[in-house]
C-alpha positions, 0 to 999 in steps of 0.5 A, spaced: 787 405 860 792 404 866 798 400 865 798 393 866 802 391 872 805 384 872 808 381 878 807 375 883 801 377 887 798 373 893 804 367 892 807 366 899 814 365 901 817 358 901 818 356 908 825 352 909 824 345 907 825 340 913 826 333 913 819 329 916 823 323 916 827 326 922 821 328 925 818 321 926 825 318 928 828 316 922 835 320 922 841 319 917 847 318 923 854 319 921 860 319 925 862 325 928 869 326 926 871 332 930 869 328 937 870 322 934 872 318 940 871 318 947 873 314 954 867 314 958 868 309 964 872 305 961 868 304 954 869 307 947 863 311 946 862 314 939 859 321 937 853 321 932 851 326 928 844 327 924 846 329 916 839 331 915 837 335 921 843 336 926 841 332 932 847 328 936 847 322 939 852 318 943 853 310 941 857 305 945 862 301 940 
């Protein structure tokens, strides 16, 4: 008889985990400390960065 071969046959490699919340617009916004404040046309602008996916947005403070 032949040798018994053990292994993980037929299993797919795991895909990197993505947040389904961010895909549907529910981001986890944190203030970006690197460029926290920027003055634009006389108003204070704050830069935000999503903690899960890395998306960026700006908002008035």
